[in-house]
DOTI-645446 format. One record per atom (N, C-alpha, C, CB): residue in one letter; x, y, z. Coordinates in steps of 0.1 Angstrom, whole numbers, plus 5000, padded with zeros to 4 digits. Atoms other than C-alpha are relative to their C-alpha. Glycine has a CB too. Example, Ala and Ser with C-alpha at 12.3 -4.5 7.8 and 13.67 -1.06 7.14 Angstrom:
A500949885000;A512349555078;A500950125000;A499050005012;S499149895000;S513749895071;S499250115008;S500450054986;
END
This chain:
M499250124998;M779943066499;M501350035008;M500449944986;K498750014993;K783042966520;K501049964990;K500049905012;V499150025009;V785842976497;V501549985003;V499850104993;L498250005000;L789642856498;L500550044988;L500749865002;V499249965012;V791843036475;V501549965005;V499850184996;T498650025001;T795142876474;T501150074993;T500149894997;G499449915005;G797943076467;G499450144999;G500449954990;G500849874999;G795643376477;G500950135002;G499050005011;A499149894998;A798643596484;A500650054987;A501249955009;G499249975012;G799943586450;G499450084989;G500449894993;F500349935011;F799343756417;F498449984997;F500949954988;I501550035005;I796043596402;I499249975014;I499949844989;G501050024988;G794843476438;G499850115009;G500449895008;S500449874993;S795043826455;S498850064992;S501150105001;H501049935009;H792943976427;H498649905003;H500550014983;T501250114998;T790543656431;T499350035013;T500549844999;V500449984989;V790343706467;V499350155002;V501249975009;D500849874998;D789444086466;D498649984994;D500750134993;R501650025007;R786443976441;R499249925008;R499849934985;L500850084990;L785343716463;L499550075012;L500849895005;V500749934987;V785043936496;V499250124993;V501350085011;E500749905007;E783644226473;E498549944998;E500950034984;D501250075003;D780843966463;D499449945011;D500349904990;G500650044987;G780243886500;G500249865003;G498650035001;N499950164995;N781743536503;N500950025010;N500549894988;K499050044989;K783743416532;K501149934993;K499449915013;V498950035005;V787243376522;V501249975007;V500250094992;F498850044990;F790143156537;F501249994985;F499549815010;V498749995007;V793743186521;V500749905004;V500750125002;L498950074997;L796342916522;L501350024992;L499649874999;D498849945010;D799743036510;D501149995010;D499850174994;N498850024993;N803342966520;N500950144999;N500649874995;F499249895003;F804443326509;F501449974996;F499950085012;E498750055008;E807143186485;E500950124999;E499649934983;P499149895001;P810343386490;P500350054986;P501249975006;Q499549985014;Q811143376452;Q498950124997;Q499949874991;V501049905002;V807843576449;V499850135008;V498949934999;H500149904991;H807643786480;H501050065007;H499449975007;Q498849954992;Q811143846491;Q500050015015;Q500350154996;D499950024984;D810443716527;D499050125006;D501850015008;K501049894996;K807744006529;K498649974997;K500350134994;K501450025004;K803943996532;K499850124990;K498950015014;P500549885009;P802544206503;P499150095007;P499349954989;D500749894992;D800844536514;D498449994995;D500750154997;Y501449995006;Y797644446493;Y499149895006;Y500149974983;L500750124995;L796444156514;L498650035006;L500949935009;N501249944996;N792844186519;N499549965018;N498949924988;S500150034985;S791944226556;S498649945002;S500150145009;H501350064999;H788444086551;H500249844998;H498950074990;A499750155002;A789943736543;A500849945012;A501049984986;K499350064989;K791343476567;K501349934994;K499249905006;Y498750055005;Y795143396560;Y500649875008;Y501050135001;I499350114994;I796643066569;I501349974994;I499349884999;I498650055007;I800343006564;I500149875000;I501350065006;G499950185001;G801042666550;G500449984985;G498249915004;D499450045011;D802142476523;D499349884994;D501349975001;I500850095006;I800142266498;I500649874999;I499750044987;T499450144999;T802741976499;T499949955013;T501450004995;K500250064989;K801641916533;K498649975005;K500650075008;K501450034999;K798441746540;K499350065012;K499949865000;E500649944988;E798241886575;E499550134996;E501150025011;D500249865002;D798142236562;D498850014990;D501350084994;W501249975004;W795442176538;W498949965006;W499949974988;L501050044989;L793341996565;L499450135008;L500849905011;K500649884992;K793442316584;K498950094995;K500950095003;V501149925006;V791142496560;V498949924993;V500650114991;L501050075008;L789442236539;L498649985008;L500549844995;K501450014991;K786842176568;K499450095003;K500149955012;K500549864997;K786042536569;K499150034989;K501250115002;V500549945013;V784942566532;V498949904992;V501350044990;D500950095008;D782442456505;D500550014986;D498550065000;S499550005015;S784442546473;S501550045002;S499050134990;V498650005000;V788142546465;V500450074986;V500649855001;I499449955012;I790042776438;I501349995004;I499650154995;H498550065000;H793442606435;H501050054992;H500149864996;L498949965008;L795942836424;L501550005002;L499750114998;A498750024995;A799042766444;A500949914991;A499949945013;A499150115009;A802042646423;A501250085000;A499349964983;M498849945003;M805542706414;M499850034987;M501249925002;V500049965014;V805742896382;V501250044993;V499150104998;G498849965007;G808242956355;G500549874991;G501250055013;V499450125010;V809242716325;V501350005000;V499750024985;G498550025001;G812842786323;G500649935014;G500750164997;Q499450054986;Q813542736361;Q499549845002;Q499450105014;S500450134998;S811342416359;S500849884994;S498749994995;I499550095008;I813542256334;I501349955010;I500450064986;Y498850064992;Y816642226359;Y499749985015;Y501250084999;Q500350034990;Q814542216390;Q498749915000;Q500050115008;P501550085002;P811941946381;P499649945015;P500249864989;V500850064988;V811341786417;V499450125006;V500949935011;R500849884995;R810642136430;R498750034995;R500750114999;Y501249975008;Y808042186404;Y499049905003;Y500250014984;L501050115000;L806541846406;L499549985014;L500649884994;L500550014985;L806341846444;L499250105003;L501150005011;A501249904999;A804442166444;A498949994993;A500250134997;N501249985013;N802242126413;N499149874999;N500750034984;T500750125004;T801641766411;T499649925014;T501049924991;I500350064986;I802141636448;I499150095009;I501349975006;G500949894994;G800441956461;G498549994997;G500550134996;T501350025005;T797241896440;T499649865006;T500150004983;S500450144996;S797441516449;S499550005015;S501149904998;N500149994983;N797341596486;N498550065001;N501350125009;L501649935001;L793741796480;L499249874999;L499750114986;Y501050115002;Y792241486466;Y500449865008;Y499949974985;E499950124990;E793741216489;E499450045011;E501549955003;I500949974989;I792141406517;I498450004996;I500450145004;L501550025006;L788741426499;L499649864999;L499950064985;I500450145001;I788941046493;I499949955012;I501049914993;N500050064986;N789640956530;N499250075010;N501349995006;K500749934989;K787641206547;K498750044993;K500850135006;P501249965004;P783941196535;P499250125005;P499449905002;E500749874992;E782841456562;E500650114994;E500450015016;I499549875007;I785041716542;I499649984985;I501850035002;R500350035012;R784341576507;R498650044996;R500249864999;N501749975002;N780441596512;N499750155000;N499149945011;N500349845000;N780841976518;N500550084988;N500750065012;I499449905012;I782842086487;I498949974989;I501649954994;Q501049975011;Q780542196460;Q500650024986;Q499350125003;K499349965013;K782942326435;K501550005001;K499650144997;I498549985000;I786842306426;I500250064985;I500949855003;I499649935014;I788442536400;I501649995003;I499350184998;V498550015000;V792142456393;V500650084988;V500649834999;A499249955010;A794742656374;A501049924992;A500550095004;S499350095009;S796142466344;S500950114993;S499149914989;S499349925007;S798342656318;S500049984986;S501250005005;K499950025014;K798542736282;K501249924995;K499950134994;S498450055002;S802242596284;S499749844996;S501250025015;I500150155004;I800742246281;I500049964985;I498749945006;Y500250035014;Y800142286245;Y501349994993;Y499250114994;G498749985008;G803742356235;G499950084989;G500549884996;E500149925010;E803842486201;E498750034998;E500649964989;G501349955003;G800942666188;G499349914988;G500250134996;A501050065010;A798242576162;A500350064986;A498450015003;Y499749935014;Y798942646124;Y499149954989;Y501449984996;K500950055010;K797042636091;K500950024989;K498550094999;C499549995011;C798742546059;C499150014989;C500749894999;K500949975011;K797342686026;K499649854992;K500950104990;T500450155007;T797342316012;T499649915009;T501249934992;H500350124991;H797242086040;H499050035011;H501249955007;G500949964988;G794942276065;G500549995014;G498749924999;I499549984988;I795342276102;I501049885003;I498950015010;V498950074996;V798642126114;V500450015014;V501150024992;Y499549994987;Y800142066148;Y501549934999;Y499049925010;L498550035003;L803942046150;L500649995014;L500850124991;G499149994991;G806641976175;G500950095002;G500649914998;L499049885000;L809442196184;L500750004985;L501349995014;R499449995013;R811142336154;R501549945003;R499950174995;P498650094998;P814642146146;P500950125004;P500649914984;R499049924997;R817642296160;R500750054989;R500849945008;E499549965013;E819142296125;E499450134996;E499849904989;Q500749895006;Q816542526114;Q500150135008;Q498749964999;L499649874992;L816942776144;L501350044998;L499949985013;E498849965002;E820542776139;E500350094988;E500649905000;K500049905012;K820042926105;K499250125001;K499549934989;K500949884997;K817743186121;K498750004992;K500950144997;D501350035008;D814643046102;D499049985011;D500049874990;W500850004989;W812243126130;W498749944998;W499850135005;E501250045000;E809043056116;E499849844997;E499550094990;V500250154999;V807242716114;V499449964984;V498849965014;H500050085014;H807142486083;H498849895001;H501649924996;C500850115000;C804342256073;C500749884998;C499150014990;P499250135000;P805541916081;P499749894987;P499549925014;I500150085012;I804141766048;I500550064988;I498749964998;C499349945013;C805142026020;C501250085004;C499050114991;G498849914996;G807642246041;G499850134996;G501349964995;E500149845000;E805942576033;E499750075014;E498750054989;Y500449954989;Y805342826058;Y498849995005;Y500350105000;V501350034995;V802342796079;V499550145008;V500149865010;K500549874995;K800043066094;K499449955015;K498750084989;P500550024987;P799343066134;P498550005001;P500550095009;I501849994998;I795543016143;I499849975016;I499049864991;G500250004984;G793943026178;G499949845003;G498550095005;I500250134993;I794342716199;I498949945007;I500749995009;T500950064995;T791542506205;T500249895011;T499349964990;E499650094990;E791242286237;E500249854994;E498850015012;E500050135005;E791241976213;E501349974996;E499049994990;K498750015005;K794742046204;K500949905007;K500750135001;P499350104994;P797241756212;P500950075011;P500849924987;I499549944990;I799041826244;I501749964998;I499349955014;Q498650035001;Q802941836243;Q500850005012;Q500650094993;N499350014989;N804341926277;N501450014998;N499749895006;L498449985004;L807842076266;L500650035012;L500450134989;S499249994989;S808742156301;S499449925013;S500250145002;T500450064988;T808642016336;T498650105006;T501449985012;Y501249914995;Y806242316345;Y498749974991;Y500350164999;A501150035007;A804042226317;A499449875004;A500350014987;L500450114995;L803841876327;L499550005013;L500849924998;S500350014989;S803241956362;S498450085001;S501250055008;K501249945000;K800342186354;K499049904991;K500350134994;Y500650125007;Y799041896330;Y499549915011;Y500949934991;D500250114990;D799141686361;D498950055009;D501349955008;T500949934992;T797241936382;T498549994992;T500750175002;E501350015007;E794541956355;E499449865000;E500150044985;R500750135001;R794141586349;R499649955012;R500749894994;I500650044988;I794041496386;I498950065004;I500950005009;A501349924996;A791341756392;A499049944993;A500150154997;M501250065009;M789241636362;M499749865004;M500450004983;N500350164996;N789641266371;N499449985014;N501449914999;F500650024990;F788741296405;F498750065002;F500850035009;G501449944999;G785941556400;G499049894995;G499950144992;F500950095005;F784341276379;F499849905012;F500649934986;V499950104992;V785141006403;V499150035013;V501449975003;L500649974987;L783941206434;L498750084998;L501050085008;Q501149925003;Q781141376416;Q500050145005;Q498849945004;I499849854995;I782441736426;I500150084985;I501650035010;P500149905013;P781742006396;P501550055000;P498750145001;T498649965000;T785342086386;T500250064986;T501049885002;I499649935012;I786742336361;I501650015000;I499250145000;A498549995002;A790442346348;A500250104991;A500749884995;F499949875009;F791342686334;F501549984994;F499750165008;R498650005006;R794342676309;R500050164997;R500249894986;Y499749885002;Y795343036312;Y501150024990;Y500450045012;F499049965010;F797143216286;F500950095007;F499350064988;N498949924993;N799743496294;N499350145009;N501150064989;V500749884990;V798343706324;V501050105003;V499549945014;F499149884996;F799544046333;F499250105008;F500750084985;G500649904991;G798744316356;G500650035012;G498749965003;P499549974987;P799344476389;P500249885011;P499250095004;R499650124990;R800844246418;R500949914992;R498849915007;Q499150115008;Q802744046391;Q501550035005;Q500050024981;S498749974994;S806244016410;S501050054989;S500549875007;L499049925009;L808644276395;L501449935004;L500150175004;N498650044997;N811544066413;N500249844998;N500250055015;N500150155004;N810643696400;N500550014986;N498549945001;P499750025014;P812643636367;P499349884995;P501549994997;Y500650115005;Y810643336361;Y498650015000;Y500549885008;T501449965001;T807143506360;T499950054985;T499550115011;G500449985015;G805543646329;G500750124995;G498350024999;V499049925008;V807343846303;V499750155003;V500049974984;C500549864997;C805344186312;C500650035011;C498650015001;A499349954986;A806744186346;A501450014998;A499949915011;I498450015002;I810344076335;I500350134993;I500549884990;F499749885006;F810244356310;F500050145007;F499150014990;S500049884994;S809044606333;S501150045010;S498850005007;S498849994991;S811744516359;S501250064993;S500349865006;R498749955007;R814444566332;R499950184998;R500049914984;I500249895002;I812844886322;I500350135011;I498949994994;K499849894989;K812645056357;K501449985005;K499049995015;N498549984999;N816344966360;N501050044991;N500549905004;N499349945011;N817245136329;N500849874992;N501150135005;N499450085010;N818144816311;N499149944990;N500749895007;P500850035011;P816944706278;P499249855003;P500950014985;P500550115002;P814244436275;P500749894989;P498850034999;I499250095007;I816044116262;I498949914991;I500849915010;I500950075007;I814043956233;I500949904992;I499150094991;F499450105006;F815043616219;F499449964982;F499749895010;E500649995013;E814643526181;E499950144996;E498749925000;D500149875004;D813543816162;D498850105005;D499949984985;G500949914994;G810843946185;G498550004994;G500650134999;N501450015007;N807843866161;N499149895003;N500350014986;Q500750084995;Q806743566180;Q499050055008;Q500649935005;V501349944993;V803243616193;V499549925012;V498750014991;R500750064988;R801343526226;R498850075001;R500850005013;D501149974995;D798043576241;D500050075013;D499249895000;F499849924987;F798143866268;F498650005008;F500550154997;I501250004994;I795143856292;I500150105012;I499649865002;D500049904990;D794344136317;D499549925013;D499050114997;I500250074988;I794243996354;I498650005003;I500850065012;R501549974996;R790644156357;R499349904992;R499550154997;D500850095007;D789343936329;D500449865005;D500250014985;I499850124995;I791043636345;I499349985014;I501549985000;V501050004989;V789143706378;V498749964997;V500050125007;E501449995004;E785943756361;E499749844994;E499850124987;A499950155002;A786643386345;A499849915012;A501149974993;N500150084987;N787243246380;N498550015006;N501050075011;I501249984994;I784043396393;I498849944992;I499850135001;L501150075007;L781843276365;L500049835001;L500150044983;A499950134997;A783242936370;A499649965016;A501449984997;L500550044986;L782542926407;L498649995001;L500550085011;N501750014998;N778843026402;N499349924988;N499350174999;S500850065008;S778442776374;S500149865004;S500450034986;E499950154996;E777442406378;E500849924988;E498449935002;K499250105011;K779742306345;K501249965007;K500550084984;S498650054995;S782642106347;S500750014986;S499949835007;G499350015013;G785342086320;G501450095001;G498950064989;V498749925000;V788642226307;V499850114990;V501249914996;F500349875005;F788542596294;F501650064998;F499150095011;N499249895000;N791042816277;N499550145004;N500549994989;V500449854997;V791143176290;V501150094994;V499950025016;G499049915005;G792743416269;G499150114992;G501249924989;T500749905008;T791643696243;T499749984986;T500750125002;E500150035012;E791943536210;E500950104992;E498650004996;K499249885010;K794343856199;K501349985002;K499650175003;P498550015001;P797943776190;P500950125002;P500349954987;T499149864995;T800544036204;T501449944998;T499750075018;S498650045001;S804244006193;S500650045014;S500850084988;I499349964989;I806744016221;I500650134998;I500949905004;L499549865005;L808244316202;L499150105005;L500150014984;E501249904997;E805044506206;E500050025015;E498649944996;I500049974985;I804944436244;I501050075005;I499949895007;A499049944994;A808244556250;A500050174995;A501549914997;R500349865004;R807744886229;R499050065005;R499950034988;T501349934994;T804444956245;T500550055014;T498849885002;L499449964986;L806144936280;L500850085001;L500549925006;I499049884999;I808845146272;I499350144998;I501149994989;E500849885001;E806445386259;E499250075011;E499149994990;I500949974990;I804145406288;I500950025012;I499049895003;F499149964991;F807145416312;F500750124997;F500949925002;D499149895005;D808545696291;D501249995005;D499550125004;S498650034998;S811845546292;S500850014988;S500249875005;D499149995012;D814845586269;D500849894996;D501050095000;V499350135003;V815945226270;V499549944986;V499949895012;D500450065011;D815645036237;D500049855001;D500850054990;V500350154998;V814744676231;V501349944994;V498449944993;K499050085005;K817644446225;K499549864996;K501149995011;I500450135007;I816944156200;I501149924998;I499350014988;T499050065002;T819443896204;T500249904989;T500249945010;E500050115010;E818643656173;E500549885006;E500950044987;E499550134996;E819543386195;E498549925004;E501150015015;F501250094995;F817143096205;F500149925014;F499849894989;R499950074989;R816442916236;R499249854998;R499450095013;S500550125001;S815942546237;S498849975008;S501049915004;G501350064993;G812242426243;G499150144996;G500249975020;D500849885002;D810842786231;D499049974988;D501050144998;N500850015013;N807742756208;N500050154992;N498449955004;R499949885008;R807243016182;R498850095002;R500149974986;H501249935000;H803443136182;H499149905009;H499350024986;D501150064994;D800443076205;D499050105003;D500349925011;F500849924995;F797343226212;F498649925000;F500150124992;A501250104997;A793743106223;A498950004990;A499450035012;N501550015004;N790543006207;N499249985015;N499649864987;I500950004986;I787943106235;I498649974997;I499950155008;S501650045004;S784742976215;S499549925013;S500049894985;K500650094990;K784242716242;K499650065013;K500949905003;I500349954987;I784342916274;I498950134997;I501450045007;R501049905004;R782443196256;R498649954998;R500350064989;K501350075001;K779642946249;K499549965011;K500149914992;E500550074989;E779542756281;E500050075011;E500749885001;L500049924989;L780343016305;L499850144998;L501249985007;G500249855003;G779543356290;G501150075001;G499050065009;F498749944997;F783143466293;F500250094987;F501249885004;K499549925010;K784143756273;K501050125003;K499050054993;P499149914993;P787343956280;P499650164995;P501649964997;K500549875002;K786744316284;K501050115001;K499050035010;H499149904996;H789944496290;H501049994986;H500849975016;S499249985013;S792144626261;S501549985004;S499750164994;L498750004996;L796044546262;L500650135004;L500849944990;K499349904996;K797044896263;K499550065013;K500050094991;E500649964988;E794644986292;E500749925010;E498549985000;G499350094988;G796044686312;G501450025001;G499949844998;M498649964999;M799544776304;M500150135007;M500650024986;E499749864992;E799145136319;E499549965014;E499150144993;K500350024986;K797644996350;K501349925007;K498549915002;L498850074994;L800644746355;L501250095000;L500349884991;V499249924997;V802945036349;V499850115012;V500450054990;E500349914990;E801245266371;E500149945015;E498750054998;W499850094990;W801344996398;W501450015003;W499549864997;G498750024999;G804844926390;G501050135003;G500449934989;E499249884998;E806245286392;E500150005015;E499350134995;T499949974987;T805545276430;T500749875008;T498750055006;K499550124993;K807244916438;K501550004997;K499349884995;E498750035002;E810544816441;E500249884989;E500649965013;A499950105011;A811944616411;A501449954999;A499550064986;I498650075001;I815044386414;I500249954988;I500149895008;D500050065013;D816144296380;D500949875002;D500650094989;M499150144997;M817143926383;M500049934987;M499249905012;F500050085012;F816943846345;F501449954997;F499550094988;D498550045003;D820843826341;D500249875008;D501250135005;K499950104992;K820843596371;K499649874995;K499550035010;A500950125005;A818243356357;A500549954986;A498550044998;E499450045013;E819943366323;E501449925003;E500350134990;K498750084994;K823343246340;K499649885005;K500750075011;E500350124993;E821642966357;E499449934989;E499050015012;R500550075011;R819942856324;R501149954991;R499150084992;K498950015008;K823142876305;K501049895007;K500650144997;K499250094992;K825042686333;K499549854997;K499950035015;Y500550115000;Y822742396328;Y499749944984;Y498850015008;F500350025015;F821842406290;F500650074989;F498750024999;G499549925012;G823742656271;G499050084994;G500549914989;G500949925007;G821942826245;G498549934999;G500650044986;
END
């Protein structure tokens, strides 16, 4: 295949490029080398067998440079970060919503390009779900909005049934869960997903949107305080600073190894299926466990700092139900959390890590306080 990977110099993109090249595909990359991620330097892991085009998905002319050369698109380029998106909404909507719209406006207006495109895969996000899915002993499966501020101010962190008020148990999120979009980032990723699925149907292009859960692994920027928690904690630990955890640390997420994400991308590319799929592990892990595991692997003397404070917009628990992707694409995660963390730390020990967490927190509090 001749595959375009947008954001192919980034974390998920670069690993996907490596696998595509390894499998014998001709790979083109469109990337603007976002300074927030790359610090104005090209990363040393770029694959020499791929063709890199410096460009921006917010510009149609840059899309055009590469679309006429390919038959498949894996669209990963995006602004990432829930917190920053809340006070930079235009930046996120421009990159994620308008950037994706540009792709489809070209395909609509240029049939000579559209007719060559056999498959499109886009990166959505689990953040679109907002709060997780829960089960009440009495009332069954329930979906809730954000926990009330009055509850959080009492340091009552867990989720209550909206009917009886009893505590509820988190369960795996299926693709049928109602969407909440509690941040501009989430909204922009849902835009990406819906634009792709709608036009995939109209233009008769097989299309898959992946709702990635918490991806981690080597090449995740250690200098970007708006990226995943594993990279943020790693940067803190490398600088002998304690990982900062909000609430009580027992909130759970679904952490999936980058190698499993790449496998999902390849399965999608080689499938004739269309649809929306969760990509996770179905294994909930607490934020506190992640911090302690990284400290242990780094062999660091720092300790975790649990603030018992809350951030507006944070959900309590979320992890994936992956029955759909397992059944329809044959996906099964293969890599354990501990093994993946060891790979992340091994890579991170050789890389510069500028701890920008405090700066990001000052920005957040400047606009929104706690």
